[in-house]
C-alpha positions as CSV (number, residue, x, y, z in Angstrom):
1,M,103.6,116.0,109.9
2,K,106.2,117.2,112.5
3,R,106.5,115.1,115.6
4,Q,105.7,116.8,118.9
5,H,106.4,115.5,122.4
6,I,104.6,116.7,125.6
7,I,105.9,115.7,129.0
8,V,103.3,115.9,131.8
9,I,104.6,115.9,135.4
10,A,102.2,116.3,138.3
11,D,101.8,116.0,142.0
12,M,105.5,116.3,142.9
13,H,104.6,117.3,146.5
14,V,108.1,118.6,147.1
15,G,108.4,119.1,150.9
16,S,106.3,116.1,151.8
17,T,108.3,113.5,153.7
18,V,106.9,110.9,151.3
19,G,107.2,113.2,148.2
20,L,110.1,114.4,146.1
21,W,113.3,115.9,147.5
22,P,116.7,116.4,145.9
23,R,118.9,113.4,146.2
24,E,121.8,115.5,147.3
25,G,119.8,117.3,149.9
26,A,118.6,121.0,150.0
27,P,118.9,123.8,152.6
28,I,116.2,124.5,155.1
29,E,115.4,127.4,157.4
30,G,118.2,128.2,159.9
31,G,121.0,127.3,157.6
32,G,120.9,123.5,157.9
33,M,120.5,120.9,155.2
34,Y,117.7,118.3,155.0
35,M,118.8,115.0,153.4
36,P,116.2,112.8,151.9
37,N,114.8,109.8,153.9
38,R,114.8,106.3,152.3
39,P,111.4,106.8,150.5
40,Q,112.5,110.1,149.2
41,V,115.8,108.6,148.0
42,W,113.8,106.0,146.1
43,L,111.7,108.7,144.4
44,A,114.7,110.9,143.6
45,E,116.4,108.0,141.9
46,R,113.4,107.5,139.7
47,W,113.3,111.2,139.0
48,L,116.9,111.0,137.7
49,D,115.9,108.1,135.5
50,M,113.1,110.4,134.1
51,L,115.6,113.2,133.4
52,E,117.8,110.8,131.4
53,T,114.8,109.6,129.3
54,V,113.5,113.1,128.6
55,S,116.9,114.5,127.7
56,A,117.1,111.9,124.8
57,L,113.8,113.0,123.3
58,R,114.0,114.7,119.9
59,P,112.6,117.2,119.2
60,K,112.8,118.8,122.6
61,P,109.5,118.3,124.5
62,T,107.0,120.8,125.8
63,L,106.8,120.4,129.6
64,I,103.5,120.7,131.4
65,L,103.7,120.9,135.2
66,N,100.1,119.9,136.1
67,G,99.7,121.0,139.7
68,D,100.7,120.4,143.3
69,I,104.4,121.0,142.7
70,T,105.0,121.7,146.5
71,Q,103.4,120.1,149.5
72,G,102.8,123.5,151.1
73,V,102.7,124.3,154.8
74,N,99.5,123.5,156.7
75,A,98.9,123.1,160.4
76,R,97.2,119.7,159.9
77,D,100.0,118.2,158.0
78,G,102.5,116.2,160.1
79,Q,104.5,115.0,157.1
80,I,106.4,118.1,155.9
81,V,110.0,119.1,155.7
82,G,110.2,122.1,158.0
83,A,107.5,124.7,158.8
84,T,108.3,127.3,156.1
85,L,107.5,127.3,152.4
86,Q,110.7,128.8,150.9
87,P,112.8,125.7,151.3
88,Q,110.2,123.7,149.4
89,L,110.2,126.2,146.5
90,E,114.0,126.1,146.4
91,A,114.1,122.4,146.4
92,A,111.4,122.2,143.7
93,Y,113.5,124.6,141.5
94,Q,116.6,122.5,142.2
95,M,114.8,119.4,140.8
96,L,113.1,121.2,137.9
97,E,116.0,123.3,136.6
98,P,117.4,120.4,134.5
99,L,114.0,120.1,132.8
100,K,114.1,123.8,132.1
101,R,117.3,123.2,130.1
102,I,115.9,120.3,128.0
103,S,112.4,121.6,127.3
104,Q,111.4,123.9,124.5
105,A,108.6,125.5,126.5
106,I,107.2,125.1,130.0
107,Y,103.6,125.6,131.2
108,V,102.7,125.6,134.9
109,I,99.2,124.6,135.9
110,R,98.0,125.5,139.4
111,G,97.0,122.7,141.7
112,S,94.9,122.6,144.9
113,E,95.1,125.6,147.1
114,Y,95.9,123.4,150.1
115,H,99.3,122.6,148.3
116,D,100.0,125.4,145.9
117,G,98.6,128.3,148.0
118,K,95.7,130.7,147.5
119,A,95.2,131.2,143.8
120,G,98.4,129.4,143.2
121,E,100.5,132.1,144.9
122,S,103.1,129.6,146.1
123,V,104.0,128.5,142.6
124,E,103.5,131.7,140.7
125,G,107.0,132.9,141.5
126,L,108.5,129.5,140.8
127,A,106.8,129.4,137.4
128,G,108.3,132.8,136.6
129,R,111.8,131.6,137.7
130,L,111.4,128.6,135.4
131,G,110.6,130.8,132.5
132,A,107.1,129.4,132.1
133,V,104.9,130.8,129.3
134,T,102.8,133.6,130.5
135,E,99.0,133.8,130.0
136,E,98.1,136.6,127.6
137,A,95.0,137.7,129.5
138,T,96.7,138.1,132.9
139,G,100.4,138.2,132.3
140,Q,100.8,135.5,135.0
141,S,103.1,132.5,134.7
142,S,100.8,129.9,136.2
143,V,97.2,129.2,135.1
144,W,94.2,127.1,136.2
145,E,93.8,125.5,132.8
146,L,95.5,125.3,129.4
147,F,94.0,124.8,125.9
148,C,96.9,123.7,123.7
149,A,97.0,123.2,120.0
150,V,98.3,119.8,119.0
151,D,98.6,119.0,115.3
152,G,95.2,120.5,114.3
153,H,93.5,119.3,117.4
154,V,93.3,120.7,121.0
155,A,94.5,119.3,124.3
156,H,93.1,120.5,127.6
157,F,95.2,120.4,130.8
158,S,94.0,121.1,134.3
159,H,94.8,119.6,137.7
160,H,91.6,118.8,139.4
161,I,89.4,115.8,138.8
162,G,86.8,113.9,140.8
163,V,87.8,110.6,142.4
164,S,86.2,107.3,143.0
165,S,87.4,104.9,145.7
166,V,85.8,101.9,143.9
167,P,88.3,100.5,141.3
168,W,85.7,99.6,138.7
169,Y,84.5,103.2,138.6
170,E,87.9,104.8,138.4
171,A,87.5,105.4,134.7
172,T,83.9,106.6,135.0
173,V,84.6,109.9,136.7
174,P,87.2,111.3,134.2
175,L,85.1,110.3,131.2
176,R,81.9,111.7,132.7
177,N,83.6,115.0,133.5
178,T,85.1,115.2,130.0
179,L,81.8,114.5,128.3
180,M,80.2,117.2,130.5
181,Q,83.0,119.6,129.5
182,L,82.6,118.9,125.8
183,A,78.9,119.5,126.1
184,E,79.4,122.8,127.9
185,L,81.9,124.0,125.2
186,A,79.5,123.0,122.4
187,R,76.5,124.7,124.1
188,E,78.4,127.9,124.7
189,Y,80.4,128.2,121.5
190,G,78.7,126.0,119.0
191,V,80.7,125.3,115.8
192,K,83.5,127.5,117.2
193,A,84.0,125.3,120.2
194,P,87.6,124.0,120.7
195,Q,87.9,120.6,119.1
196,V,89.3,118.9,122.2
197,R,90.8,115.5,121.5
198,L,93.0,115.0,124.6
199,V,92.0,115.8,128.2
200,V,94.7,115.5,130.9
201,R,94.0,115.6,134.6
202,S,96.1,114.8,137.8
203,H,95.2,115.0,141.5
204,R,94.3,111.4,141.9
205,H,97.9,110.0,141.9
206,R,96.8,107.2,139.7
207,F,97.1,106.6,135.9
208,I,93.8,106.1,134.0
209,H,93.4,106.2,130.3
210,V,90.1,106.2,128.4
211,N,90.0,106.4,124.6
212,T,86.5,106.7,123.1
213,G,87.9,107.1,119.6
214,E,86.8,110.7,119.6
215,V,88.6,111.9,122.7
216,Q,91.2,110.5,125.0
217,V,91.0,111.2,128.8
218,V,94.1,110.6,131.0
219,T,94.9,111.1,134.7
220,T,98.6,111.2,135.4
221,P,100.8,109.3,137.8
222,A,102.3,111.2,140.7
223,W,105.5,111.5,142.7
224,Q,104.2,111.0,146.2
225,L,103.9,107.7,148.1
226,L,101.2,106.8,150.6
227,T,100.4,109.6,153.0
228,A,98.9,109.6,156.5
229,Y,95.7,110.9,154.8
230,A,95.7,108.0,152.4
231,Y,96.1,105.5,155.2
232,R,93.3,107.2,157.1
233,K,90.9,106.8,154.2
234,G,91.4,103.1,154.5
235,N,90.6,102.0,150.9
236,Y,94.3,101.1,150.2
237,Q,94.6,102.5,146.7
238,L,98.3,102.5,146.0
239,P,99.7,105.5,144.2
240,H,101.1,105.3,140.7
241,I,104.6,106.8,140.5
242,G,105.9,108.3,137.3
243,W,105.1,110.7,134.5
244,L,103.3,110.9,131.1
245,L,104.8,111.1,127.6
246,V,102.4,112.3,124.9
247,T,103.6,112.1,121.3
248,I,101.7,113.7,118.4
249,E,102.5,112.7,114.9
250,D,100.6,112.5,111.6
251,G,97.4,113.5,113.3
252,E,97.6,110.7,115.9
253,I,98.0,111.3,119.6
254,W,99.9,108.6,121.5
255,V,99.7,108.5,125.3
256,R,102.5,106.5,127.0
257,P,102.6,106.3,130.8
258,Q,106.1,106.0,132.3
259,R,105.5,104.2,135.6
260,Y,107.8,102.9,138.2
261,R,106.8,99.8,140.2
262,L,106.6,100.5,144.0
263,P,109.1,98.7,146.3
264,L,107.8,95.4,147.7
265,P,106.3,95.8,151.2
266,H,108.4,94.6,154.0
267,I,107.1,91.3,155.5
268,E,108.0,91.1,159.2
269,G,109.5,87.7,159.9
270,G,109.7,86.8,156.2
271,E,112.8,85.7,154.4
């Protein structure tokens, strides 16, 4: 069977001072330029590494942007680049435009309204500018969920997923939610229910992969380092930085996380 590649990128949080920003800088309100800080430079260099890897894939991949592309502008957020949304959207397009050229199709999934705006209004225009596939029912370029055919099976993409702050329960939540989803589909549609074999979620900023043999459940890495909110929670779960490569061939679905190890913490007084 023909090989398929799906690239999943999520939780970019462009506009967060600990999220992605173009390596060469991007314009902000008032005509100035914001240059990335040191954490953003580190992230941008990994982003360039990702672009190099994706550009070598054959055939060209399908790109899924699985929510929280921008950080958004919220009064409670003290870690944002400027106080207006448009620079974030322009910077996001600047980073995503190379992927537009090397992907055969783009789908944009809406993230949380705190980041992507009410009903995804912040990313709808960006999705259209990227040439994202439009939803037949609404004509919109961004969607809350996507059922996608993959070599005779179905993959389901959506941003939101429950979380657990206890490490040994991290895999429990996505598997539980998936089994509930499959039960709901079967109850509603019976034998006509989509035969979902891959479920992809984001939001958690941590990679988890559960394979039951019947269905695979994955949560994706992210592109945002520890935030003030994460520090305030106090459970010290480090984010996983990177992206997801899904390859489908001969009826098999292969999930390969592409992760980048975080920089070592600075030890004051150490060598």
